[in-house]
N, C-alpha and C positions, 0 to 999 in steps of 0.2 A: 457541646463545644459552643461559645458565642462566635460569632463571625470574625471577629480581633483575634480570636484564641485560634482559630485555624489558618489567619493569615501567619501569624507569627508561626505555628507547628510548619507552614510551607517554605518559609525563609531558612528555618531548620531544616529542612528537608532540599530545597535546592543547594544552601552552604554545602552537605556533605555529597549530592551529586559534582560539584564544582570541585570541591578539594580532592573528592577519591575518584574523579572520573568514572563513576559506575553507576549503571544503567539503572533510569529514573523507576522503573518497576520493583528491581530490588532495593533500594533506600525506602520508597514508601512501603515495601513489605514489613522490614526490618523495623521502621518506625512504628506500624501498626502491633506489631509484637511486642514493641518496648514500651507501648503506650496503651495498655488493653481497656484504660477506659473510653477509649474513643469510637464509637459506634460506628456502626456501617456508613451514615448519613456523613458521619463527621471525616471518614475516612476517604471517602467518595470526594466531599468536596474539596480537601485538601490536594488528593489527587489531581483534581481539573486545576487549582490554582499552579499549581507546579508546571502541569503540563502547557498550561495557557503561558506559564511564565518564561518556560522553553521555547515555545512556537516566537515570543517576541523579545527573545534576548537581546537580540543587537540593536533592536529599535531603543527598546529600552531605555540600553545604556546609553544611546545617543540622546534620547530624551532627559534623561538623568544627569549626563554628565559622570557617570559613571558606572564601573560594571559589578557591583558588589548586589551579593542575593537580595537584600533587601530592596535596592535600587529596583532589580530585575521584578520583583514581585511591587513595589508600587507602581513602576513604571508601566507595568502589564494591567493593572487595574483602568488606567487612564487609557491607554491604546486599545486593548483587547475590550475589555468590558465597559468602558466609557464613562465612568465614574469622576463625577465632576470633582473637584478640590474638596469641597465641603464635606462629600462621602468618605473620600481618604482618609481627611482628617480626623474624621469620627470614629473609624478603625483603627489608628493609628493614635489613641487616647492617651498611652501610658498607663491605662490602667492596670490591675492584676488580668496575666496572660496576656495583654495588647501588645503589638508594638510601640517601641516609642514614640513622642509627638513627632511631627515633621519639624524638620528643620525650616528656618528661610529659604535655605537653598533648594531645598527638596520642595518648596512651596513654589517658589519661583519656578521650577522646573515644569512642573505641572501645569501650572499656568500658561505656560508657553505653547506645550502640546503642540509641536511643531518639527519636523522632518525636513524642511529648507535646506537645501545644499548636502543631505547627507548621500553617500555614495549608494548604490544600486544595491549591494551585498546588505547594508543598514536598511533600507527602505523593505527591502525583499526579506530580511531576516534568515539569511544562510551565511555561512564562511566566506571568507573573503576569499579564501584561495580557489574557489569555485566560479567566481567570478566570469574569469576567462570562457568556463566551459560552458556556462549558463547562456553567455553571450552569443557564441558560436549556433546556440539554437533558437534564442529569444529574440537578439540584438537588444533596442532600445527598450522593450515592454519584457526585460528580464526583473526589475524590480516588481513589476505587476505580477510575473508570473510565481516570482517568489511569496509576494505577500499572499496569494492566493493560495499557497501550498501552507502557511504559518496559519490558518484558520484552523476553525474544529469540523472536523468530518461528520458528516452525518451515519445513521446506521442503516446499511443495505443487506438486504435479504435477497434470496435467490429460490423462487419456487420452484420446488423439483416436481417438475411437471410429468413424470414418472407417477405419481402418485394425484397429484390435485393440481388445477387451474389457479391461474394468478387471483382469478376473481372469485375463488372460492372462497380464498384463504383473507382476501382484503378485510371482507367483514369481522373474520376472527379477531384481527388485531386492530379493530377500530378505537379500543380503549388506549393505544399507542402512537395515535393518530397516523398509522401507514398511511401512504399513497402510492401511486403508481411512480415508478422512475420512469424520467424522461426519454430514454434513448432504449433501455432493455426491456423486451417484449415479455421478461420474466422476473423481472424485479420488483421489489419493494422499499421505499424509503422512510426513516423515522428521523426528523429533524430534532433536532439537539440543541437547547441554547447553551448559552457559554458555561452555565453553573449545572445545567440537568448532571442528574446521574443517569449513566446508561441503563438501560433496562434490561431486566433479566430475562432475554431470550431463550437462553436454555431451560427456565423454566415454564415455556408455554407450552401449552399442550401441542402446537403445531409443530414445534421444533421437536417435541420428543418422538410425535409420529412419522418425524422425517421428512415431513410437508414443506420445510422451508430451511435455510440456511444460510450462515454471516457470511457474506459474501458483497464487496465493491461492486458499484455497477461498471466500472471501468474492468473489472476481472470478469464479468460474466459478459460485458461485450468483447473480450478478448478471446473469451472457450467462444463465442457466436461467431465472431470473425474464421475463426479457425475450419470453421465448414465442416465438420463431423457430419455424416449421416447415414442411416441406419443398413445396416450391411457391412460398414467399412474393416478395415483392420485397422488400428490407431495404436499408437505407442506414445506412451506419456512418458519424457525422457524423463523430466525434473518434477514429478508430481510431487514430492513434498506431504503434507497431510493429505492432501487428495482433493482441493476444492475444483480446481478447472476438470480433474479427472471425473468428478460429479456429475458437473454441467456436461462435461461431454458424452456421458452416458445417459443423460437425459433426452438430449441433441439426439442421438442414437438410439431412442425409444428402448432401450435394452437389446438392441439387434446389433449383430458382429462383434468386435472383440476390441477391448482394450487392454493393453499391457502397460501396467504402469509399476514405474519402480524412479529409483534417485541416487545420485552417488553418493549421498549420506542415509545410509538406511535406517538410522535412527530418527532420521524426520517422517517413513513411512509410518510410523506407530500406529497415530488416530486414526488411520486411513482404514483401518478392517475392521473399528467399530463404525463409521461414519458411511460405510458401503453397504454395512447392515441394514441400518437405522434407515437409509434413502431406498434400501429395495433395487440396488442396482445389481442385477445379472450377470453383466457382459463385462467385468471389471475381474484382469488375474494381475495379482500382486507380485512382480519379481523383486524379489529381495536379490539384492548385488551380491556377490561372494568376497571374503575377506575379510577383514579387520580393519584397515583404512578408509575411515569415511571422509579421506579429504582429497585423495589420491585417485583418480581414475584408472581404470584397466588399461593396461597397454593395448590390447586386443582387439580394438576398434569395437565391433558388435558382440565380441565374444564371450566365451565362458564366465569372465569374471561381473560382467552385468547378467548374465541369465537370458541374452537375447541372440544367441547364435544362430538360432531355428526360425529369428525373424529376418535375416539379414535379405536385402530387395523385395521383402513383400509389404511392406507398409502401405497403405494408402497415407495416411498422415501420422508424421510424426510431431509431435506438441513438444516447444520449451519452453518450460517458463523458467525463462534463464536464472542463475542466481545473479544479483547485481550490486549496484550500493545502495538500492531503494529510495533512491531521490522522490520517487513518485509517491511516497507512502509518507511523506514527513508529516501530513495531516495529523494523520495516526501514531506516529514515532518520532515525534518533535526533538527528541535528545538524540534520535541517532543523527541529525545533519550534523551537530557539533561535534560528533566522535567519531566522523567520518574520514579518513585520510587518503591520500594521496596515492599511499601503497596499496589499501583494500583495491582502490579502480584498478589498478595493475593486476593485482590476482583475479577479480572476477572479470576481466576483459582474457585472462587464459583460460580462464574456467568454460567460458562461453565459445570461446574458439574451438575448444576440444568438444565441445556438445554438440556444436553445428557440424564438425567433423564426422561426429558418430551418425549422427542424424542420415547425414548421407548417406552411410553403408544400409543402413534401416529402409529407405525409401525406393518404392519400386520406378522404373519407369512411369511417366506420369503422374506421380505421386507427390505430394508438398510436402513440406515443413513449415510449421507455423511457431516462428520466431518473437517470444514475446516477454517484454521486461516490464519490470516497473519501475523504470528509472528513466529521464528525461534526458539525459545527457548522448552527447550525439557521438561519444565514443563507444558506449555499450549499443547502441540501437543503429541508426543509419551507417554509421562505420564498420559496424561487425558484419552486417548484412552483407555491406557492397564487398568488405574482404571475403567474405565466404565466397560471393561470387566470383570473384579474382582467383578464387583458389580451385573452382570448379566450375568449368566453360560447360558442363550440361545442367545447369541449372539457371533459371531465371527468375525474376521476380513478377508477382501479379502486380497490377494497378492496384493501390491501395482503394480509390474509389469503387473500382467494382466490386471488392472484398466488403465494404459496407452494402451490397445490396442485398445480404442476409439480412438486413434489418428492418426489409420491406419499406412501409411508407416511409420510415423515419432515416431511410438510409440517405436522402438528398442532403435533409438539413443536418444530418450527424457527417457527411464527407464534409461541407462547408463549416462546420465548428472545428472538427479537429484539423491539427496543422499536418497536412501531407508534406511530405518529401517522395522522392524516388524511390526507395526502396521500403517505405512503408508511412503508415500514420502513428501519430502521437496526440493521447486525448491529456490533458492537464485539469487539475481544477478548476483553474481560470476560462478555462474554453471549452468544456464539455461536464464540468460540475462533478467529475469522477476524479478518483486519483490519478497518478500520472501514470500512463501506461504506454508502448510503445508494441505496435505488432507490423511484424511483416510477414509476409507470404511467396514462398519461393519454392516453386513448382519445376522437377525435375524433367527433363525431354522425355517423349513417349519413346 
């Protein structure tokens, strides 16, 4: 396919996403099945165009003066990819399979290329209803924080120190231009240009041998800040596919025990294969009983979760809480336009239930590591503080003290992150990671 034909296809896909409010990945998959002439490079290029248009949806509409799918794609080429009017005009030639030629109005809009006077939600490319929520966290910097969340994320890898050290893996990935991460001592980063295809990491020998896992640096840091040590008894209460579970196992050097479970047992399906590949021997998966994946059992740490024997015994309970995912917008740009206030209310209930369940599991002197991939205060600071208000025998640890686990990077990291009373917040603009909140809460001895 020519670049112009790819652009036409991207406009078609974007229109389907908007009309039916379907996840971008599903629409792209259906398009590929219906257009089998398109090769893998074509499909990757079209997906890149669509995701970039979703990232810059609001600002492109402002720039072009209209919110049509065509305007979203053309405006994105100017906003995100930096194409000048001539380059965009060459793509929109009206030739076979190419978009129709630019109108005078489109040409004028592209030439102006200004967001002067745009509200924060437009400049930051996020839904308008979230503006007061982001203002609570970032104040006048919310447009800049939102814009950083609208950029394309790099590909981050965690080195599995159960098998290999970072210095050993780095040369094996030299062909991908992998480099050490800024903060995580066990991370590698592959930077991707706007139109680059994601490398086939799952086909790399290092991945197949369990030496590396795909994991954002912020997620790596959250697991490190949890402070799991060899010999501990650890409960991963929302383990999902096991990303942080495996990071905890490596930090514990395969000593002690991790009990991994999740309210939705379907999320646990991939964890078994990943455990085997990583060579993690201290993980015990506890699959919750019952048929409902969405309603937590009412008996605290009881039989429904298969954790009754752990009540009051855990040194550390990790909660990678279900949340709105606002911190992952770089990787899931369509999700930010589909999230609704009702979803926030539901996530808050789930988080509260998980925190209260963790309180029944942690032993005196033990800790809860409460983690979200959200930047919203309601899910972060407010949630942690509400837990402290309900449980007088718990107190929060100073976030700057928790950062000491990063060694020589600790001071600069604490300066970069947004520190609050209950925890710390990482963002793409501040730390170059996805948005992650971490609060460490200790039970009195």
